[in-house]
ZANU-66953 format. One record per atom (N, C-alpha, C): residue number from 1; residue in one letter; atom name; x, y, z. Coordinates in steps of 0.2 Angstrom, whole numbers, plus 5000, padded with zeros to 4 digits. Example, Ala and Ser with C-alpha at 12.3 -4.5 7.8 and 13.67 -1.06 7.14 Angstrom:
2
- 1, A, N, 5066, 4972, 5039
- 1, A, CA, 5062, 4978, 5039
- 1, A, C, 5066, 4984, 5039
- 2, S, N, 5064, 4989, 5035
- 2, S, CA, 5068, 4995, 5036
- 2, S, C, 5064, 5000, 5039
END
This chain:
227
- 1, M, N, 4735, 5000, 4984
- 1, M, CA, 4732, 4994, 4982
- 1, M, C, 4737, 4988, 4983
- 2, S, N, 4734, 4982, 4985
- 2, S, CA, 4738, 4976, 4986
- 2, S, C, 4740, 4973, 4979
- 3, P, N, 4746, 4971, 4978
- 3, P, CA, 4748, 4967, 4972
- 3, P, C, 4745, 4961, 4971
- 4, F, N, 4741, 4958, 4976
- 4, F, CA, 4738, 4952, 4976
- 4, F, C, 4731, 4952, 4974
- 5, T, N, 4728, 4947, 4972
- 5, T, CA, 4721, 4946, 4971
- 5, T, C, 4718, 4941, 4975
- 6, F, N, 4714, 4942, 4979
- 6, F, CA, 4711, 4937, 4984
- 6, F, C, 4707, 4932, 4980
- 7, M, N, 4708, 4925, 4981
- 7, M, CA, 4704, 4920, 4977
- 7, M, C, 4700, 4916, 4981
- 8, S, N, 4702, 4913, 4987
- 8, S, CA, 4698, 4909, 4991
- 8, S, C, 4701, 4908, 4998
- 9, A, N, 4697, 4904, 5002
- 9, A, CA, 4700, 4903, 5009
- 9, A, C, 4703, 4897, 5010
- 10, S, N, 4706, 4894, 5005
- 10, S, CA, 4710, 4888, 5005
- 10, S, C, 4716, 4889, 5009
- 11, V, N, 4719, 4883, 5012
- 11, V, CA, 4725, 4884, 5016
- 11, V, C, 4731, 4885, 5013
- 12, D, N, 4731, 4884, 5006
- 12, D, CA, 4738, 4885, 5002
- 12, D, C, 4738, 4891, 4999
- 13, D, N, 4738, 4892, 4993
- 13, D, CA, 4739, 4898, 4989
- 13, D, C, 4732, 4902, 4989
- 14, L, N, 4732, 4908, 4993
- 14, L, CA, 4726, 4912, 4993
- 14, L, C, 4726, 4917, 4988
- 15, F, N, 4731, 4918, 4984
- 15, F, CA, 4732, 4924, 4980
- 15, F, C, 4735, 4922, 4973
- 16, I, N, 4732, 4925, 4968
- 16, I, CA, 4736, 4925, 4962
- 16, I, C, 4741, 4931, 4961
- 17, L, N, 4747, 4930, 4960
- 17, L, CA, 4752, 4935, 4960
- 17, L, C, 4752, 4939, 4954
- 18, P, N, 4754, 4944, 4954
- 18, P, CA, 4754, 4948, 4947
- 18, P, C, 4760, 4946, 4943
- 19, A, N, 4759, 4946, 4937
- 19, A, CA, 4765, 4944, 4932
- 19, A, C, 4771, 4948, 4933
- 20, C, N, 4777, 4945, 4932
- 20, C, CA, 4783, 4948, 4933
- 20, C, C, 4786, 4949, 4926
- 21, N, N, 4786, 4955, 4923
- 21, N, CA, 4788, 4956, 4916
- 21, N, C, 4796, 4958, 4915
- 22, E, N, 4799, 4958, 4921
- 22, E, CA, 4806, 4959, 4921
- 22, E, C, 4810, 4952, 4920
- 23, D, N, 4816, 4953, 4916
- 23, D, CA, 4820, 4947, 4915
- 23, D, C, 4824, 4945, 4921
- 24, L, N, 4825, 4939, 4921
- 24, L, CA, 4830, 4935, 4926
- 24, L, C, 4837, 4936, 4923
- 25, Q, N, 4841, 4940, 4926
- 25, Q, CA, 4848, 4941, 4924
- 25, Q, C, 4853, 4935, 4926
- 26, I, N, 4856, 4932, 4921
- 26, I, CA, 4861, 4927, 4923
- 26, I, C, 4868, 4931, 4923
- 27, L, N, 4871, 4931, 4929
- 27, L, CA, 4877, 4934, 4930
- 27, L, C, 4883, 4930, 4928
- 28, V, N, 4883, 4924, 4930
- 28, V, CA, 4888, 4919, 4929
- 28, V, C, 4886, 4912, 4927
- 29, R, N, 4889, 4910, 4922
- 29, R, CA, 4887, 4903, 4920
- 29, R, C, 4893, 4898, 4921
- 30, D, N, 4893, 4893, 4926
- 30, D, CA, 4898, 4889, 4927
- 30, D, C, 4895, 4882, 4926
- 31, K, N, 4899, 4877, 4925
- 31, K, CA, 4897, 4870, 4924
- 31, K, C, 4893, 4867, 4930
- 32, D, N, 4895, 4870, 4936
- 32, D, CA, 4891, 4867, 4942
- 32, D, C, 4886, 4871, 4944
- 33, F, N, 4885, 4878, 4942
- 33, F, CA, 4880, 4882, 4945
- 33, F, C, 4879, 4888, 4941
- 34, L, N, 4873, 4892, 4942
- 34, L, CA, 4872, 4898, 4939
- 34, L, C, 4872, 4903, 4945
- 35, L, N, 4874, 4909, 4943
- 35, L, CA, 4873, 4915, 4948
- 35, L, C, 4868, 4920, 4944
- 36, V, N, 4862, 4921, 4948
- 36, V, CA, 4857, 4925, 4944
- 36, V, C, 4855, 4931, 4949
- 37, N, N, 4853, 4936, 4945
- 37, N, CA, 4850, 4942, 4949
- 37, N, C, 4842, 4942, 4948
- 38, K, N, 4839, 4940, 4954
- 38, K, CA, 4832, 4939, 4953
- 38, K, C, 4828, 4946, 4954
- 39, P, N, 4823, 4947, 4949
- 39, P, CA, 4820, 4954, 4950
- 39, P, C, 4815, 4953, 4955
- 40, T, N, 4812, 4959, 4958
- 40, T, CA, 4807, 4959, 4962
- 40, T, C, 4801, 4956, 4959
- 41, R, N, 4797, 4954, 4964
- 41, R, CA, 4790, 4951, 4962
- 41, R, C, 4791, 4945, 4957
- 42, L, N, 4796, 4941, 4958
- 42, L, CA, 4796, 4934, 4955
- 42, L, C, 4797, 4929, 4960
- 43, L, N, 4793, 4924, 4960
- 43, L, CA, 4794, 4918, 4965
- 43, L, C, 4801, 4915, 4963
- 44, S, N, 4804, 4912, 4969
- 44, S, CA, 4810, 4908, 4968
- 44, S, C, 4808, 4901, 4965
- 45, V, N, 4802, 4898, 4967
- 45, V, CA, 4800, 4892, 4965
- 45, V, C, 4792, 4893, 4963
- 46, P, N, 4789, 4888, 4959
- 46, P, CA, 4782, 4889, 4957
- 46, P, C, 4778, 4889, 4963
- 47, G, N, 4772, 4893, 4964
- 47, G, CA, 4767, 4892, 4969
- 47, G, C, 4763, 4886, 4967
- 48, R, N, 4758, 4885, 4972
- 48, R, CA, 4754, 4879, 4970
- 48, R, C, 4748, 4881, 4966
- 49, H, N, 4746, 4887, 4966
- 49, H, CA, 4741, 4889, 4961
- 49, H, C, 4743, 4889, 4954
- 50, P, N, 4739, 4886, 4949
- 50, P, CA, 4741, 4885, 4942
- 50, P, C, 4744, 4892, 4939
- 51, Q, N, 4741, 4897, 4942
- 51, Q, CA, 4743, 4904, 4939
- 51, Q, C, 4749, 4907, 4942
- 52, N, N, 4752, 4903, 4947
- 52, N, CA, 4758, 4906, 4950
- 52, N, C, 4764, 4901, 4948
- 53, R, N, 4764, 4899, 4942
- 53, R, CA, 4770, 4895, 4940
- 53, R, C, 4776, 4898, 4938
- 54, D, N, 4776, 4904, 4936
- 54, D, CA, 4782, 4908, 4934
- 54, D, C, 4787, 4909, 4940
- 55, S, N, 4793, 4907, 4939
- 55, S, CA, 4798, 4908, 4945
- 55, S, C, 4805, 4907, 4942
- 56, V, N, 4810, 4909, 4947
- 56, V, CA, 4817, 4908, 4945
- 56, V, C, 4818, 4901, 4942
- 57, I, N, 4816, 4896, 4945
- 57, I, CA, 4818, 4889, 4943
- 57, I, C, 4815, 4887, 4937
- 58, S, N, 4808, 4889, 4936
- 58, S, CA, 4804, 4887, 4930
- 58, S, C, 4807, 4890, 4924
- 59, R, N, 4809, 4897, 4925
- 59, R, CA, 4812, 4900, 4919
- 59, R, C, 4819, 4897, 4917
- 60, L, N, 4823, 4895, 4922
- 60, L, CA, 4830, 4892, 4921
- 60, L, C, 4829, 4885, 4918
- 61, Q, N, 4825, 4881, 4921
- 61, Q, CA, 4824, 4874, 4918
- 61, Q, C, 4823, 4873, 4911
- 62, A, N, 4820, 4879, 4908
- 62, A, CA, 4819, 4878, 4901
- 62, A, C, 4825, 4877, 4897
- 63, D, N, 4831, 4880, 4899
- 63, D, CA, 4837, 4880, 4896
- 63, D, C, 4842, 4876, 4900
- 64, Y, N, 4841, 4875, 4906
- 64, Y, CA, 4846, 4871, 4911
- 64, Y, C, 4842, 4866, 4915
- 65, P, N, 4840, 4860, 4911
- 65, P, CA, 4836, 4855, 4915
- 65, P, C, 4838, 4853, 4922
- 66, G, N, 4845, 4853, 4923
- 66, G, CA, 4847, 4851, 4929
- 66, G, C, 4847, 4856, 4935
- 67, A, N, 4844, 4862, 4933
- 67, A, CA, 4844, 4867, 4938
- 67, A, C, 4840, 4866, 4944
- 68, T, N, 4842, 4867, 4950
- 68, T, CA, 4839, 4865, 4956
- 68, T, C, 4839, 4871, 4961
- 69, I, N, 4835, 4872, 4966
- 69, I, CA, 4835, 4877, 4971
- 69, I, C, 4838, 4875, 4977
- 70, V, N, 4843, 4879, 4980
- 70, V, CA, 4846, 4877, 4986
- 70, V, C, 4845, 4883, 4991
- 71, H, N, 4842, 4889, 4989
- 71, H, CA, 4840, 4894, 4994
- 71, H, C, 4835, 4898, 4990
- 72, R, N, 4831, 4902, 4994
- 72, R, CA, 4826, 4906, 4991
- 72, R, C, 4827, 4914, 4993
- 73, L, N, 4824, 4918, 4989
- 73, L, CA, 4823, 4925, 4990
- 73, L, C, 4815, 4926, 4990
- 74, D, N, 4812, 4930, 4995
- 74, D, CA, 4805, 4931, 4995
- 74, D, C, 4803, 4934, 4988
- 75, F, N, 4797, 4933, 4987
- 75, F, CA, 4794, 4936, 4981
- 75, F, C, 4795, 4943, 4979
- 76, D, N, 4795, 4947, 4984
- 76, D, CA, 4796, 4955, 4984
- 76, D, C, 4803, 4956, 4984
- 77, T, N, 4808, 4952, 4986
- 77, T, CA, 4815, 4954, 4987
- 77, T, C, 4819, 4952, 4980
- 78, S, N, 4823, 4957, 4978
- 78, S, CA, 4827, 4956, 4972
- 78, S, C, 4834, 4954, 4975
- 79, G, N, 4838, 4952, 4970
- 79, G, CA, 4845, 4951, 4971
- 79, G, C, 4848, 4944, 4969
- 80, V, N, 4854, 4943, 4972
- 80, V, CA, 4858, 4938, 4970
- 80, V, C, 4856, 4931, 4972
- 81, M, N, 4856, 4926, 4968
- 81, M, CA, 4855, 4919, 4970
- 81, M, C, 4860, 4914, 4966
- 82, V, N, 4861, 4909, 4970
- 82, V, CA, 4865, 4903, 4967
- 82, V, C, 4861, 4898, 4965
- 83, V, N, 4861, 4895, 4959
- 83, V, CA, 4857, 4889, 4957
- 83, V, C, 4861, 4883, 4955
- 84, P, N, 4862, 4878, 4959
- 84, P, CA, 4866, 4872, 4957
- 84, P, C, 4863, 4869, 4950
- 85, L, N, 4868, 4866, 4946
- 85, L, CA, 4866, 4863, 4940
- 85, L, C, 4867, 4855, 4940
- 86, T, N, 4870, 4853, 4946
- 86, T, CA, 4871, 4845, 4946
- 86, T, C, 4869, 4843, 4953
- 87, K, N, 4869, 4837, 4954
- 87, K, CA, 4867, 4834, 4961
- 87, K, C, 4873, 4835, 4966
- 88, A, N, 4879, 4835, 4963
- 88, A, CA, 4885, 4835, 4967
- 88, A, C, 4885, 4842, 4969
- 89, A, N, 4884, 4847, 4965
- 89, A, CA, 4885, 4855, 4967
- 89, A, C, 4879, 4856, 4972
- 90, L, N, 4873, 4853, 4971
- 90, L, CA, 4868, 4855, 4976
- 90, L, C, 4870, 4852, 4983
- 91, S, N, 4872, 4846, 4983
- 91, S, CA, 4874, 4844, 4990
- 91, S, C, 4879, 4848, 4993
- 92, H, N, 4884, 4850, 4989
- 92, H, CA, 4890, 4854, 4992
- 92, H, C, 4888, 4861, 4994
- 93, I, N, 4884, 4864, 4990
- 93, I, CA, 4882, 4871, 4992
- 93, I, C, 4877, 4870, 4997
- 94, S, N, 4873, 4866, 4997
- 94, S, CA, 4867, 4865, 5002
- 94, S, C, 4871, 4864, 5009
- 95, K, N, 4876, 4860, 5010
- 95, K, CA, 4880, 4859, 5016
- 95, K, C, 4883, 4866, 5018
- 96, Q, N, 4885, 4870, 5014
- 96, Q, CA, 4888, 4876, 5016
- 96, Q, C, 4882, 4881, 5019
- 97, F, N, 4876, 4881, 5016
- 97, F, CA, 4871, 4885, 5019
- 97, F, C, 4869, 4882, 5026
- 98, Q, N, 4869, 4876, 5026
- 98, Q, CA, 4867, 4873, 5033
- 98, Q, C, 4872, 4874, 5038
- 99, A, N, 4878, 4875, 5036
- 99, A, CA, 4884, 4876, 5041
- 99, A, C, 4885, 4884, 5042
- 100, R, N, 4880, 4888, 5038
- 100, R, CA, 4881, 4895, 5039
- 100, R, C, 4887, 4898, 5037
- 101, S, N, 4891, 4895, 5032
- 101, S, CA, 4897, 4897, 5030
- 101, S, C, 4896, 4901, 5023
- 102, V, N, 4890, 4902, 5021
- 102, V, CA, 4889, 4906, 5015
- 102, V, C, 4889, 4913, 5017
- 103, S, N, 4892, 4917, 5014
- 103, S, CA, 4892, 4924, 5015
- 103, S, C, 4887, 4928, 5011
- 104, K, N, 4882, 4932, 5014
- 104, K, CA, 4877, 4935, 5011
- 104, K, C, 4875, 4942, 5014
- 105, H, N, 4874, 4947, 5010
- 105, H, CA, 4872, 4954, 5013
- 105, H, C, 4867, 4957, 5009
- 106, Y, N, 4863, 4961, 5012
- 106, Y, CA, 4857, 4964, 5009
- 106, Y, C, 4857, 4971, 5010
- 107, T, N, 4854, 4975, 5006
- 107, T, CA, 4854, 4982, 5006
- 107, T, C, 4846, 4984, 5007
- 108, A, N, 4844, 4988, 5011
- 108, A, CA, 4837, 4990, 5012
- 108, A, C, 4837, 4998, 5014
- 109, V, N, 4831, 5001, 5012
- 109, V, CA, 4830, 5007, 5014
- 109, V, C, 4824, 5007, 5019
- 110, V, N, 4825, 5010, 5025
- 110, V, CA, 4820, 5009, 5030
- 110, V, C, 4817, 5016, 5032
- 111, A, N, 4811, 5016, 5036
- 111, A, CA, 4808, 5022, 5038
- 111, A, C, 4812, 5025, 5044
- 112, G, N, 4813, 5031, 5045
- 112, G, CA, 4816, 5034, 5051
- 112, G, C, 4824, 5034, 5050
- 113, L, N, 4826, 5038, 5055
- 113, L, CA, 4834, 5039, 5055
- 113, L, C, 4836, 5034, 5061
- 114, I, N, 4840, 5029, 5059
- 114, I, CA, 4843, 5024, 5064
- 114, I, C, 4848, 5028, 5068
- 115, A, N, 4848, 5028, 5074
- 115, A, CA, 4852, 5032, 5078
- 115, A, C, 4859, 5029, 5078
- 116, Q, N, 4860, 5022, 5080
- 116, Q, CA, 4867, 5019, 5080
- 116, Q, C, 4869, 5018, 5073
- 117, D, N, 4876, 5018, 5072
- 117, D, CA, 4879, 5017, 5066
- 117, D, C, 4879, 5009, 5064
- 118, E, N, 4879, 5005, 5069
- 118, E, CA, 4878, 4998, 5068
- 118, E, C, 4875, 4995, 5074
- 119, G, N, 4873, 4989, 5074
- 119, G, CA, 4870, 4985, 5079
- 119, G, C, 4868, 4978, 5077
- 120, L, N, 4866, 4975, 5082
- 120, L, CA, 4864, 4968, 5082
- 120, L, C, 4857, 4967, 5084
- 121, I, N, 4852, 4964, 5080
- 121, I, CA, 4845, 4962, 5082
- 121, I, C, 4845, 4955, 5084
- 122, D, N, 4843, 4953, 5090
- 122, D, CA, 4843, 4946, 5092
- 122, D, C, 4836, 4945, 5095
- 123, L, N, 4831, 4943, 5090
- 123, L, CA, 4824, 4942, 5092
- 123, L, C, 4821, 4936, 5089
- 124, P, N, 4819, 4931, 5093
- 124, P, CA, 4816, 4925, 5090
- 124, P, C, 4810, 4926, 5085
- 125, I, N, 4810, 4922, 5080
- 125, I, CA, 4804, 4922, 5075
- 125, I, C, 4800, 4916, 5075
- 126, A, N, 4793, 4917, 5075
- 126, A, CA, 4789, 4911, 5075
- 126, A, C, 4784, 4912, 5069
- 127, A, N, 4780, 4907, 5067
- 127, A, CA, 4775, 4908, 5062
- 127, A, C, 4769, 4912, 5065
- 128, G, N, 4766, 4916, 5061
- 128, G, CA, 4760, 4920, 5063
- 128, G, C, 4754, 4918, 5059
- 129, E, N, 4750, 4922, 5058
- 129, E, CA, 4744, 4921, 5054
- 129, E, C, 4745, 4921, 5047
- 130, G, N, 4742, 4916, 5043
- 130, G, CA, 4743, 4916, 5036
- 130, G, C, 4750, 4916, 5034
- 131, P, N, 4752, 4921, 5029
- 131, P, CA, 4759, 4921, 5027
- 131, P, C, 4763, 4925, 5031
- 132, K, N, 4761, 4927, 5036
- 132, K, CA, 4765, 4932, 5041
- 132, K, C, 4769, 4928, 5046
- 133, Y, N, 4774, 4931, 5049
- 133, Y, CA, 4778, 4928, 5055
- 133, Y, C, 4778, 4934, 5060
- 134, K, N, 4780, 4932, 5066
- 134, K, CA, 4780, 4936, 5071
- 134, K, C, 4786, 4935, 5076
- 135, I, N, 4788, 4941, 5080
- 135, I, CA, 4793, 4940, 5085
- 135, I, C, 4789, 4937, 5091
- 136, C, N, 4792, 4931, 5094
- 136, C, CA, 4789, 4928, 5099
- 136, C, C, 4794, 4925, 5104
- 137, L, N, 4795, 4928, 5110
- 137, L, CA, 4800, 4926, 5114
- 137, L, C, 4799, 4919, 5117
- 138, Q, N, 4792, 4916, 5117
- 138, Q, CA, 4791, 4910, 5120
- 138, Q, C, 4792, 4904, 5115
- 139, T, N, 4789, 4905, 5108
- 139, T, CA, 4789, 4900, 5104
- 139, T, C, 4794, 4901, 5098
- 140, G, N, 4797, 4907, 5097
- 140, G, CA, 4801, 4909, 5091
- 140, G, C, 4808, 4905, 5091
- 141, K, N, 4810, 4904, 5085
- 141, K, CA, 4817, 4901, 5084
- 141, K, C, 4822, 4907, 5084
- 142, P, N, 4828, 4905, 5087
- 142, P, CA, 4833, 4910, 5087
- 142, P, C, 4834, 4914, 5080
- 143, S, N, 4835, 4920, 5080
- 143, S, CA, 4835, 4924, 5074
- 143, S, C, 4840, 4930, 5076
- 144, V, N, 4845, 4931, 5071
- 144, V, CA, 4850, 4936, 5073
- 144, V, C, 4852, 4940, 5066
- 145, T, N, 4851, 4946, 5067
- 145, T, CA, 4853, 4951, 5061
- 145, T, C, 4858, 4956, 5063
- 146, E, N, 4864, 4957, 5059
- 146, E, CA, 4868, 4963, 5060
- 146, E, C, 4866, 4968, 5055
- 147, Y, N, 4867, 4974, 5057
- 147, Y, CA, 4866, 4980, 5053
- 147, Y, C, 4871, 4985, 5053
- 148, T, N, 4872, 4989, 5048
- 148, T, CA, 4877, 4994, 5047
- 148, T, C, 4873, 5000, 5044
- 149, V, N, 4874, 5005, 5046
- 149, V, CA, 4870, 5011, 5043
- 149, V, C, 4875, 5013, 5037
- 150, L, N, 4872, 5014, 5031
- 150, L, CA, 4876, 5016, 5025
- 150, L, C, 4875, 5024, 5024
- 151, S, N, 4869, 5026, 5025
- 151, S, CA, 4868, 5033, 5024
- 151, S, C, 4861, 5035, 5027
- 152, R, N, 4861, 5041, 5029
- 152, R, CA, 4854, 5044, 5032
- 152, R, C, 4852, 5050, 5028
- 153, D, N, 4846, 5049, 5026
- 153, D, CA, 4843, 5055, 5022
- 153, D, C, 4838, 5059, 5027
- 154, T, N, 4841, 5064, 5029
- 154, T, CA, 4837, 5068, 5035
- 154, T, C, 4831, 5071, 5031
- 155, Q, N, 4831, 5073, 5025
- 155, Q, CA, 4826, 5077, 5022
- 155, Q, C, 4820, 5072, 5021
- 156, A, N, 4821, 5066, 5018
- 156, A, CA, 4816, 5060, 5017
- 156, A, C, 4814, 5057, 5024
- 157, G, N, 4819, 5057, 5029
- 157, G, CA, 4817, 5053, 5035
- 157, G, C, 4819, 5046, 5034
- 158, T, N, 4824, 5044, 5030
- 158, T, CA, 4825, 5037, 5029
- 158, T, C, 4832, 5035, 5030
- 159, T, N, 4834, 5029, 5031
- 159, T, CA, 4840, 5026, 5032
- 159, T, C, 4842, 5020, 5027
- 160, R, N, 4847, 5021, 5024
- 160, R, CA, 4850, 5015, 5020
- 160, R, C, 4854, 5011, 5024
- 161, V, N, 4853, 5004, 5025
- 161, V, CA, 4857, 5000, 5029
- 161, V, C, 4859, 4994, 5025
- 162, W, N, 4865, 4991, 5028
- 162, W, CA, 4868, 4985, 5025
- 162, W, C, 4867, 4980, 5031
- 163, L, N, 4864, 4974, 5028
- 163, L, CA, 4861, 4969, 5033
- 163, L, C, 4865, 4962, 5032
- 164, H, N, 4866, 4960, 5037
- 164, H, CA, 4870, 4953, 5037
- 164, H, C, 4865, 4948, 5042
- 165, P, N, 4861, 4944, 5039
- 165, P, CA, 4857, 4939, 5043
- 165, P, C, 4862, 4933, 5045
- 166, I, N, 4863, 4933, 5051
- 166, I, CA, 4867, 4927, 5054
- 166, I, C, 4863, 4921, 5053
- 167, T, N, 4856, 4921, 5055
- 167, T, CA, 4852, 4915, 5053
- 167, T, C, 4848, 4917, 5047
- 168, G, N, 4844, 4912, 5045
- 168, G, CA, 4840, 4913, 5039
- 168, G, C, 4833, 4912, 5039
- 169, R, N, 4829, 4915, 5044
- 169, R, CA, 4822, 4914, 5045
- 169, R, C, 4818, 4917, 5040
- 170, S, N, 4812, 4915, 5038
- 170, S, CA, 4808, 4918, 5034
- 170, S, C, 4806, 4925, 5037
- 171, H, N, 4806, 4930, 5032
- 171, H, CA, 4804, 4937, 5034
- 171, H, C, 4808, 4940, 5039
- 172, Q, N, 4814, 4937, 5041
- 172, Q, CA, 4818, 4939, 5046
- 172, Q, C, 4820, 4946, 5046
- 173, L, N, 4823, 4949, 5040
- 173, L, CA, 4825, 4956, 5040
- 173, L, C, 4819, 4960, 5040
- 174, R, N, 4814, 4959, 5037
- 174, R, CA, 4808, 4963, 5038
- 174, R, C, 4805, 4964, 5045
- 175, L, N, 4805, 4958, 5048
- 175, L, CA, 4803, 4958, 5055
- 175, L, C, 4807, 4961, 5060
- 176, H, N, 4814, 4960, 5059
- 176, H, CA, 4819, 4963, 5064
- 176, H, C, 4819, 4971, 5063
- 177, L, N, 4819, 4973, 5057
- 177, L, CA, 4819, 4980, 5056
- 177, L, C, 4812, 4984, 5059
- 178, Q, N, 4807, 4980, 5058
- 178, Q, CA, 4800, 4983, 5060
- 178, Q, C, 4801, 4983, 5068
- 179, A, N, 4804, 4978, 5071
- 179, A, CA, 4804, 4977, 5078
- 179, A, C, 4808, 4983, 5082
- 180, I, N, 4813, 4985, 5078
- 180, I, CA, 4817, 4991, 5081
- 180, I, C, 4814, 4998, 5079
- 181, G, N, 4808, 4997, 5076
- 181, G, CA, 4805, 5004, 5074
- 181, G, C, 4807, 5007, 5067
- 182, H, N, 4810, 5003, 5063
- 182, H, CA, 4812, 5005, 5056
- 182, H, C, 4810, 5000, 5051
- 183, P, N, 4803, 5000, 5049
- 183, P, CA, 4801, 4995, 5044
- 183, P, C, 4804, 4997, 5037
- 184, I, N, 4805, 4992, 5033
- 184, I, CA, 4808, 4993, 5027
- 184, I, C, 4802, 4996, 5022
- 185, L, N, 4804, 5001, 5019
- 185, L, CA, 4799, 5004, 5014
- 185, L, C, 4796, 5000, 5009
- 186, G, N, 4790, 5000, 5008
- 186, G, CA, 4786, 4996, 5003
- 186, G, C, 4785, 4989, 5005
- 187, C, N, 4785, 4988, 5012
- 187, C, CA, 4784, 4981, 5014
- 187, C, C, 4776, 4981, 5016
- 188, E, N, 4773, 4977, 5012
- 188, E, CA, 4766, 4976, 5013
- 188, E, C, 4764, 4972, 5019
- 189, F, N, 4768, 4968, 5022
- 189, F, CA, 4766, 4964, 5027
- 189, F, C, 4767, 4967, 5034
- 190, Y, N, 4773, 4971, 5034
- 190, Y, CA, 4775, 4974, 5041
- 190, Y, C, 4777, 4981, 5040
- 191, G, N, 4776, 4984, 5035
- 191, G, CA, 4777, 4991, 5034
- 191, G, C, 4773, 4996, 5037
- 192, G, N, 4767, 4994, 5039
- 192, G, CA, 4762, 4998, 5042
- 192, G, C, 4761, 5005, 5037
- 193, E, N, 4761, 5010, 5040
- 193, E, CA, 4760, 5017, 5036
- 193, E, C, 4765, 5018, 5031
- 194, H, N, 4771, 5014, 5031
- 194, H, CA, 4776, 5015, 5026
- 194, H, C, 4775, 5009, 5021
- 195, A, N, 4770, 5006, 5020
- 195, A, CA, 4769, 5000, 5016
- 195, A, C, 4769, 5003, 5009
- 196, N, N, 4766, 5009, 5008
- 196, N, CA, 4765, 5012, 5001
- 196, N, C, 4770, 5018, 5000
- 197, A, N, 4775, 5017, 5004
- 197, A, CA, 4781, 5023, 5003
- 197, A, C, 4785, 5022, 4998
- 198, A, N, 4785, 5016, 4994
- 198, A, CA, 4789, 5015, 4989
- 198, A, C, 4785, 5010, 4984
- 199, E, N, 4787, 5010, 4978
- 199, E, CA, 4783, 5006, 4973
- 199, E, C, 4785, 4998, 4973
- 200, R, N, 4790, 4997, 4977
- 200, R, CA, 4792, 4990, 4978
- 200, R, C, 4795, 4989, 4985
- 201, L, N, 4796, 4983, 4987
- 201, L, CA, 4800, 4982, 4993
- 201, L, C, 4807, 4984, 4993
- 202, L, N, 4809, 4989, 4997
- 202, L, CA, 4816, 4991, 4996
- 202, L, C, 4821, 4987, 5000
- 203, L, N, 4822, 4980, 4997
- 203, L, CA, 4826, 4975, 5000
- 203, L, C, 4829, 4971, 4994
- 204, H, N, 4836, 4971, 4994
- 204, H, CA, 4839, 4968, 4989
- 204, H, C, 4845, 4964, 4992
- 205, A, N, 4846, 4958, 4989
- 205, A, CA, 4851, 4953, 4991
- 205, A, C, 4857, 4955, 4987
- 206, T, N, 4862, 4959, 4990
- 206, T, CA, 4867, 4962, 4986
- 206, T, C, 4873, 4958, 4985
- 207, D, N, 4875, 4954, 4989
- 207, D, CA, 4881, 4949, 4987
- 207, D, C, 4880, 4942, 4990
- 208, L, N, 4884, 4938, 4987
- 208, L, CA, 4884, 4931, 4990
- 208, L, C, 4891, 4928, 4989
- 209, G, N, 4893, 4925, 4993
- 209, G, CA, 4900, 4921, 4993
- 209, G, C, 4900, 4914, 4996
- 210, F, N, 4903, 4910, 4992
- 210, F, CA, 4903, 4903, 4994
- 210, F, C, 4909, 4899, 4991
- 211, V, N, 4910, 4893, 4993
- 211, V, CA, 4916, 4889, 4990
- 211, V, C, 4914, 4885, 4984
- 212, H, N, 4917, 4886, 4979
- 212, H, CA, 4916, 4882, 4973
- 212, H, C, 4916, 4875, 4974
- 213, P, N, 4910, 4871, 4972
- 213, P, CA, 4910, 4864, 4974
- 213, P, C, 4915, 4860, 4970
- 214, S, N, 4918, 4862, 4965
- 214, S, CA, 4923, 4858, 4961
- 214, S, C, 4930, 4860, 4963
- 215, T, N, 4932, 4867, 4963
- 215, T, CA, 4938, 4870, 4963
- 215, T, C, 4940, 4871, 4970
- 216, G, N, 4936, 4872, 4974
- 216, G, CA, 4938, 4874, 4981
- 216, G, C, 4939, 4882, 4982
- 217, E, N, 4939, 4885, 4976
- 217, E, CA, 4940, 4893, 4977
- 217, E, C, 4934, 4896, 4979
- 218, V, N, 4935, 4902, 4982
- 218, V, CA, 4930, 4906, 4984
- 218, V, C, 4926, 4910, 4978
- 219, V, N, 4920, 4909, 4978
- 219, V, CA, 4916, 4912, 4973
- 219, V, C, 4912, 4918, 4976
- 220, F, N, 4913, 4924, 4973
- 220, F, CA, 4909, 4930, 4976
- 220, F, C, 4906, 4934, 4970
- 221, V, N, 4900, 4936, 4971
- 221, V, CA, 4897, 4940, 4966
- 221, V, C, 4893, 4946, 4970
- 222, E, N, 4893, 4952, 4967
- 222, E, CA, 4889, 4957, 4970
- 222, E, C, 4885, 4961, 4965
- 223, V, N, 4879, 4963, 4966
- 223, V, CA, 4875, 4967, 4962
- 223, V, C, 4872, 4973, 4966
- 224, A, N, 4873, 4979, 4964
- 224, A, CA, 4870, 4984, 4967
- 224, A, C, 4862, 4984, 4966
- 225, P, N, 4859, 4987, 4971
- 225, P, CA, 4852, 4987, 4971
- 225, P, C, 4850, 4992, 4966
- 226, G, N, 4843, 4992, 4963
- 226, G, CA, 4841, 4997, 4958
- 226, G, C, 4837, 5002, 4962
- 227, F, N, 4838, 5003, 4968
- 227, F, CA, 4835, 5009, 4972
- 227, F, C, 4839, 5013, 4976
END
C-alpha cells in the first residue's frame, strides 16, 4: 500500500504524507552550522499542504531560529545533512555545493547482482509526469553517478552499493540504478516489482564533507545506514 493518501488533482501537493515519528538526530552543533541525521519519511522543508508542515527545518527552527536549508534529501531518503545557522555560513556552504566541491556518498541496496565491481552511469535526467523524473537523451540535463559494489547477497539476489553522485539531480540515484536494471529496494516511484521488497527506501546519505565556513578546516561526518 502506498504511504501517501490521495487528496485532489491540484498542481501542487497531491498527497498528505504520513507522520514521521522518528527523531531528527543532531550529530554536531557548531556556531555556524548543524550536522543532522535525517530519518526516512521526513521532508527537508515543509510541503505546501497544511498537513505537510513537519520537516527538518521546521523542527530545527524551534530551537535554532537562524537555521536555513542549503541542500535537501528526498522524503524517503535518510542520512546526513548540513544546516547553516548564519547568513555567512549559508553563502559559504552554498557556493561549495554550486562548485561541486562538497564530498557526499550514499549507501543503497538494489535488486539483482551487479556484475561489475565499479562503474559510472552517465544518463541525462528530465522532468517526467507528476513528481517523477525520467531518463531523456533529448531534453535531460547531464547527470553522472559513480558506483562501487560493497557486497553481493547471492541468496537474496541483492547488491549493496556505495554511490557518489557527481551531479545532484532530483531522483538521480534512483533513476540511474533503475536504468542499469538494478532499482533500489523499497522505491515506490521506480522500483517496479521491487517497490515493496523493503519497508522503506534503502537509500541513505552516508557521509558529507565540506570546508568549514569560518576556520577553513575540512569538516567530515559519517553515519552508517540503519539497513
